C-alpha positions in Angstrom: 161.5 31.3 175.5 161.6 35.4 174.5 162.7 36.4 170.6 165.9 37.5 171.4 166.8 33.9 173.0 164.5 32.2 169.8 166.4 34.8 167.1 169.9 33.4 168.5 169.3 29.2 167.6 169.2 28.6 163.9 168.8 25.0 164.5 164.5 24.5 164.4 163.2 20.9 165.6 159.5 21.0 164.6 157.2 17.9 165.5 153.7 18.0 163.7 150.9 16.1 164.6 147.2 16.1 166.2 146.1 13.9 169.8 144.8 11.3 167.8 146.9 8.3 169.3 150.2 7.8 167.0 149.4 11.1 165.3 150.6 13.4 168.0 154.3 11.2 167.9 156.0 14.7 166.7 154.9 16.6 169.7 156.2 13.6 171.9 159.4 14.2 170.2 160.1 17.7 171.0 158.6 17.7 174.3 161.2 14.8 175.0 163.7 17.0 173.3 161.8 20.1 176.1 163.3 18.0 178.7 166.5 17.5 178.1 166.7 21.8 178.4 170.6 20.8 176.9 169.8 21.1 173.2 170.8 24.6 171.8 167.5 25.6 169.1 164.2 26.3 169.0 161.9 23.5 169.6 158.0 24.4 168.5 154.9 21.7 167.8 152.5 22.6 164.9 149.2 21.0 164.2 149.5 20.8 160.5 152.4 20.7 157.9 152.1 24.1 156.5 152.7 25.9 159.3 156.4 24.4 159.0 156.5 27.7 156.1 157.0 30.0 159.3 159.6 28.5 160.4 161.8 27.6 156.9 163.1 31.1 156.8 164.6 31.6 159.8 167.1 28.5 159.7 169.8 27.3 158.5 168.9 23.6 159.7 165.6 22.7 160.2 164.3 18.9 162.0 160.6 17.1 161.6 159.4 14.8 163.2 156.1 13.0 162.1 154.4 10.3 162.0 154.1 8.1 158.8 152.1 4.8 157.8 154.2 2.2 157.8 154.2 -2.1 158.2 157.2 -1.9 160.8 155.7 0.4 164.0 158.1 2.3 165.5 160.6 1.6 162.7 162.3 5.2 162.2 163.3 6.9 159.3 165.5 9.7 158.4 165.1 11.5 155.2 167.7 14.4 153.2 165.4 17.0 151.9 165.0 16.4 148.7 165.0 12.7 148.3 162.9 11.0 145.5 161.4 8.4 148.3 159.5 11.0 149.6 157.5 11.3 146.8 156.6 7.9 147.1 156.0 7.6 151.1 152.7 7.9 153.1 152.5 10.6 155.6 149.4 10.5 158.5 145.9 10.8 156.6 144.9 13.8 159.5 146.8 16.6 158.2 145.0 18.8 155.6 148.4 19.3 153.7 150.9 17.0 153.9 155.1 17.5 154.6 156.3 16.6 151.6 154.2 18.8 150.2 154.9 21.9 152.5 158.2 20.9 151.6 157.6 21.7 148.2 155.8 24.9 148.5 159.0 25.9 150.9 161.7 25.0 147.9 159.3 26.6 145.5 158.9 30.0 147.5 163.2 30.0 147.7 162.0 29.7 151.9 163.8 26.2 152.5 166.7 26.6 154.8 170.3 25.3 154.1 168.8 21.8 155.7 166.2 19.6 155.8 166.2 16.8 157.6 162.5 15.1 158.0 162.3 12.2 161.4 158.9 9.5 160.1 158.2 7.2 163.1 156.2 4.1 161.2 152.9 3.9 163.3 149.5 2.7 163.3 147.0 4.6 165.7 145.6 7.5 164.3 141.6 7.5 164.9 139.8 10.4 167.4 140.8 7.9 170.9 143.2 6.2 170.0 145.8 6.3 172.7 149.8 6.2 171.5 150.6 2.8 171.2 153.9 1.4 172.9 155.9 0.9 169.8 155.1 4.4 169.4 156.1 5.5 173.1 160.1 3.6 173.2 160.6 5.2 169.1 160.0 8.8 170.3 162.8 8.5 173.3 165.1 6.5 170.8 164.4 9.3 167.8 164.5 11.9 170.7 168.3 10.2 172.2 169.2 10.3 167.9 168.6 14.0 167.3 170.3 14.8 170.3 173.3 13.1 168.6 173.0 14.3 165.7 172.2 18.5 166.6 175.1 17.9 169.5 177.2 15.4 167.9 177.4 12.8 170.2 178.7 9.4 168.9 176.5 6.6 168.6 177.4 3.7 171.6 176.0 1.6 169.3 173.8 0.4 172.0 170.0 1.9 169.8 170.6 0.0 165.8 167.7 1.4 165.1 167.4 2.6 161.7 
């Protein structure tokens, strides 16, 4: 994608992660969305949430995908920023700076786009050498479908009731 093509997109989807098991969820969601080739948006992978600052100002709408701790592996969450619930939510511990901290900083610097959506998938495997869990694999496909539906405004047929 050249600079001219990147600048035409006002929606950015950032997948945050590392190569450690379920912490790669965000990367896999972006990869899944990229394979469809139908979304009019910029797809980005980031290793650290602080990298979100590089993509906030250029976007009208920002979707962020990341793994989070939870009791129901594979459960998908969707939050609209700002939302108080996010402050107490526990994101994966392999990043130096968490997603909520990056969003607060973006807000303080007046970089946030008009709309920011944060997607989290509850996960369980975060150690070096861990593989992606089956619950995460299934949730990645479901989340990619949800994001496509939201961006392309496709009505939900009710077949994947995962929220």
